[in-house]
N, C-alpha and C positions, 0 to 999 in steps of 0.2 A: 627611685625605681627598685622594685623588689628583686632580690637575688634568687636566681633559679636554684632549686634544690638539686642535690647531686644524688644520683642513684648509686648506692654502694656496689662495688665490683669485687668479686671473690678472687683474691690473689693466691690464697693457699688454704688447704683444709687437711686435717689429719684426725685420726681416731686413736683411742686407747681403751682396751677392754680388760677387765679382770681375767686372770688366768683360769679361775674356777668357772667351769661351764657345766650345766646340768640339763639333760633332756627332759621333756615332759614325761616320757616313759619311766625315767629314773625317779622323778618325783611321785608319780602314781604308784610305783612299786614301794617307795618309802611310806606312802600313805595308805597302803593296803590294810583294811580293817578299820580305817578311819572315815571312809567315804562311801556313800551309797552308790549303787550302780549308775543311777541317773546322774549324779554329780560327777562321777568319773567320766561319763560320756561327754558332759558339758565341758569339763576341763580339758579333755582331749580334742575338743573342737573349737578352742579359742583362736586357733590359727598360729599358735606358738609351738614350735618344735624344740627349741632350746633357748636358754637364757644364761647370761653371765652374772656372777655374784661376787661382791667384794669379800664374802665370807668363804672360807675354805671348806666349811662343813654345813652348807646351807640345808640339804635334806634332813640332816640329823637335828638341826636347830628347829626346823618346822615340825617334825613329827616325833622326835625321840627325846625331846627335852634337853638337848645338848647346849652347853654354853657356846655362844658365838666365838669363832676363831677368825679374826680379821686377817684376810690375806693382803690387803692393801687399803690404805686410807683414800677416801674419795678425792681429797686435795692432791694426793700423789698421782692419781689417774689424770686429774686436770693438768698438772704440771707436765707430765709426760706427753699428753696430747699437745699442749701448747708448744713445747720444745720441738716436737716433730713437725708441727705446723710452721713454726718460724724457719726451720731448716728448709722445708719445701718451698716456702714463699721466697726465700733468698733475698730478704730486704735488710737494710741497716736497722738494727733493733732500736736505734735512737729515733727512728721515724714513728715508732708506736707512741701515739699521743693519748690514747684511751684504752683501758683494759676493762672489759665487762666480764664479771663472774656470774654465770646463770645457773641456778639450781633451785629445786624444790625439796631437795634432800641433802643439804650440806652436812659436813661432818660435825660441825658445831654452830651454834647460833652467833657467837661472838668469839673471835674475830670472824668476819664474813669470809666466804670462799675466796673472793678476789684479793682481800688483804692477806689471807694465808698464802695465796699464790705469790704475792710480792715478797713475802718473807722467805719463800723457798726458791725464788728466781732472781738472784742478784743481777742478772743480765738485763732485767727490765729497768727502764729509766725511772729513777726515784721520783722524778717530777711529773711523770705521766699521770693523767687523771684516772681515777678508778670509780667504778659504779657496780653495785650489786643489783641484779635483777633476780630476785628470789621469790619463791612461792607463787609464781605465775603459772605453774603446772605445765601442761602440754602446749600452751599457746606462746611459750617464751620466745621461740624463733622469730615470730612477728615483732615482738617488743625489741629484740636485739637489732633487727634490721631497721626499724624505725629510729632507734637511738643512734645507730651508726649514720643514718642519713642526716639527722640533725647535726651531729658532730662534724661530719665531713663537709657539709655545706658551709660551716663556719671555718673549718680548718682543712681545706682541700689538699694541702701538702703533707698531711699526717696520715697515719694508718690506725685502724682499730683492731685490736686483738680480742676476740670473743671466745670464751671457753664455757661450754655447756658440760656440766658434770652431775650425774645422778647416781645415788646409791640407796635404792628403796628396799632391797631385800633385807637389810638388817632391821627395817621397820615392820616387816611382816610378822603378825602375831603368831606365837607357837600354836600348834593344833593338836592338843592331847586327846580330844574327845572324838565323838562320831558325828559326822556332818552329812547333811542331805541337800538335795537340789532345792532351788527357790520354790518350785512347785510343790514341794513336800513339807514345807515349814510354814509356820504362822509368822506374823509380823514381828513377834517378840524374839524369834530365832533367826530372822533374816540376816542380822549383822554377822552371825557366825559363818554363814555361807559367803558373805562378802569377804570375810577374813581369809577364807580358803581361796577364793578367786584371786585375792591380792597376792597370795603366795605363789600362784602359778602364772599370773599375767605380767607382773612388773619385774623389771630387771635393771642392771647397772651398766653404765657406760660413760665415756667422756669424748667430746668432739671439740676441737678448736679450729677456728678459722680466722684468717686475716682479711679484712675488708679495706678497700681504699677507693679514691676517686678515679683511679685509672688502673688498668690491668688487662690481662688476656682472658680472664675467666668470665663467667656469667655476671650479668648485672641484675639487681633486684629493684622492681618498680615500687611505686607508692603502696602502702599497706591499707587495705580496707578493714576497719575494725568494728566489732560489735561486742558489747559487754552488757550482760544481764538485761536482755531485751525485756524481760518481765522480772520483778524483784524476786520471785520465787526461785529463779534459776540460780541464784547465789547459793541455794541449799541443795543443789543437785548432787554435790559431793563436798564433804567437809572433813577437816581435821580439827575437831572442836576443842581438844584439850592440849595443854602445853603452852597456851598463851596466857595473857594476864587475866582473862575471864575465868579460865579453869587451869590455874598454875600447877596443881597437883596431878601427877600422872601415875596411875597404877598399871605397871607393865608397859607394853608398847602403846603408843598413842593410837587412838581410834581413827579409822578411815571409813567414813560413811559413803554410801553410793545409792542413789535413787534409781529405780527401774526406768525412769524417764531419761536417763543419760543418753541412750542410743538415739531416740527420736529427736531430742533437743540438740544433741551434738550434730546430727545430720542437718537440722534446721539452720544452726549457726553457720555451718560450712557452706550450705547452699546460698544463704543470704550474703555472706561476705564475698563469695565468688561472684555472685551477681553484681555486687558493688564494684569489685575489681575489674570486671569486664567493661564497666562504664568509664574507667579511667582513660584520660586522653591518650596515654602512652600505650594502652592495651590494643593489640592488633587482632584479638580473637573475638569471634562472634558468639562462641559457646565453649564450655569446658571440653567438649569433644574435639575441638579444633586444636587443643594444646599439644605441643610436641611431647610434653611429659606432664603428668599430674602427680605431685608428691603430697600425700595426705597423711596427717598424723595417724599413727597406728594404735587407735583406741582399742579395737578388737576386730576380728574378722566380720562380726555382725555390722559394726559401724562402717567398715570399708565397703561391704556389700551394699548397704543402704545408700552410701554416697555414690557408688558406681551406678546404681539404679536411677538415682536422682539426676546424675549428670549424663545419662544416656550412654554409658560405657559398659562393656562386658568385663567382669573381674579378671578374665584372662588376657585382656588387651595389654599390649606392650607399654601403653601410655601409663598404666597404673601398676605395672609389675613390681616396681621398687617398693611401693608401700606394703604390698603383701609379703615380699621377700624379707624386708627389714623386720616386720612383725614375726615372721616365721623363725628367723635366725637370731633375733635379739630380744623379742618380747616388746612390751610397752616400756620404753625408757623415758617417758615423760618428755621433758624439753629436748632430749637428745634424739628423738625419733626422726624428725625431718632432717636435722643435720646429718644423721647417719645415712639417709638416702642420698644426700648431696655428696657424701664422701665415698659412695660405692665406686669401686674401680671399673666403671663402665663408660663407654663413649656416649656422649649426649650430642645429637645432631644439632646443627644451627636451627634456630627457631625460638618461639616463645612458649614457655610453659607456665604452670600455675602451682604455687605452693600454698598449702592450707594447714594452719596450726591452730588447734582448738582444744579446750580442756576446762577442767573444773575451775571455778571461781565466779561466774562462768564467762569465758571470753574466747574470741576467735579472731584471727587475722589471716587475710588472704592477699597474695600479691603475685605479680608476674615475675618470671625469671627469663631473661633474654640471653640465649646462648649465641655467641658471635659466629660470623662466617667461618667455616672450617671446622666447626664443632669444638667440643671440649671434653676432656677427661681429667679427673683429679690427679 
């Protein structure tokens, strides 16, 4: 007889943000004389009003050729978030059986983020299992929930500590020249404009959560996954250098981005949500029926396209967390959906949907069931 799988329940969640925070207006002022009027308008309409950086001098690094001054290491962000989360969860630390380190921008390649966390957190059981979920981009939340489900089904008496940590601002290329909007440049200059957008859109954060087989928080249903529906989707966005194919890196590693990311990202989100709605445990007939819809903060264009596809107004309270997290934190890759969960807001009882999608290209969608009486982090 097959064992029923366990839906992970959220026992605790906490965030940690770098102290250094910069508004879009501040970055635009630092970039004056480097950006065309059309590009300035685009950067001001990404939906991001401010972002946090692990660098103490981020604007100067971007536009004035300054050497980066690190305010905090990404692993220290992760450790702080994890300790705050464990304190909120109020569980015996020896019940942690699995620790997941989730990042697409770790401080170093080896040791992995999760092993660096063990080195800095003597309170973690030395015999706990550890696993790195790295370079899954913005879809990482779905991978973490899937992994926790598999583990808790086998070990229902244990808990899973998941730590998402991203530090992408140090990877943004310096911008010493003059840059123009995509509509003003040819294909040979498009990457320069992508580099500028990278500096304004992406940001740094850490979120930790404890998941278990039982708890008072929301539970997460089965994940509907879709990966590289067509082979070409793997090339929608890449970091081509720094691996064994191209081991020599001149300056910052390249980050490429296809103009098809918005329509393809919307397609992946719609398809996985459609599949999630067919799950036996799903009580929803359509996304518009969800009590909350938490969608990865790719950009305001992607969020608007998803709202249109799901039959929702961008001002609807069901989707307000997605826009708010984009506005206040930027695109934090794997941390974006966890940041929405950690918002200090009351979630009424009911069933919602979480959608995490991003480069590589992959997407996962799953339900979140808030228990009777509602829940707040």
